[in-house]
N, C-alpha and C positions, 0 to 999 in steps of 0.2 A: 503493500499500499504505500502511496507516495503522500508525503506531507504536504499541506499547504505553507507555501512561503508567506512568512508575515512580512506585509508591504508597509513600508513606510510614507505616508502621505507628505505633501508639502507642508501641511500646516503643523505636522509634528517634528517636521526638521527646522521650521521657523521656530516652533516652541523650544526644541532643543538649543537651538543657537541663543536666544534670547535668556534661556536659564545658565547658559555658560556665561553669557557678558554680564549677569547681575553680581557674579561673584567678584570680577574684577573692576567694579564701579567704584569710583573715588568720590567719597562724599566728605561733608566738612568735619567728620571724625576723624578721617584719616586725610590728612591733607598730603598733597604731592610735594615731595620734597623738591625746594626751588633751588636751582643754581644760581650762583652769583652771577652777575652779569658784569663784564669788565667794558670800559671804554677806552678805545684808542687814542690817544692825545699824541699831539706833536710839541716839542719845545725847543728852544735853541741851547745849545751847550757848548761850551769852547772845547778846545780840543783836550786841554788838561782835565777839564770835569768829565769828559767823555772816557777818558782813560783811567780816571779816579773811580768812577763807577766800576770799571770792568776790573781794577786791581782789589776793590773790596769785596766784589762777588768772588773771586778767586781765593781770598784770604780762609774763607771758609771751608774748612776741609771733612767735616762731617757729615754734610748732606750738599746736595747741588743747589747752588744759589744762583738765581739770575738777575739781570739788571733790574727788572720791575721789582724784586723782592727788596733790593738794597735802597731803591727810591722811596717803597713803602716804609721801610725800616727808618729811614732818616726823617719822613712826614711823622710816623708814630714818634720819633724823640722830639722833633720840633713840637709837636702836639702837648706833649707832656710838660713844656717850659711854661712858666708862669709869663704873664704879658710884658713885664720889665725885661727879662732876659729874651724873650722870643723878638721884643724891638731891637734891642740890642743886636742879636744875632743877624735880623734882617737888615739893619742900617749898616752893618760891617760889609755884608754880601753887596749892598749897592755901591760901596766905595771902591770896589774890586771893578 
């Protein structure tokens, strides 16, 4: 005796697809991890400043440090300064 094959209707396929999608839905309870967005900027440096950034990035031996990380570290140090020290540093740079 031959068994009848179970036929899958289009509606059953659609329902199965929809049930699978429900599992992977991102809701407010499970926010998607957002990557940092970086903005490419251009600014002018002297040859000496350009070489200094390269030299500073090479001084780190325990991990790979790129030019952007050197600039970000410098910005972080500037941001930690009080207003008087920051103004003094910026005035000194202006004179150069």
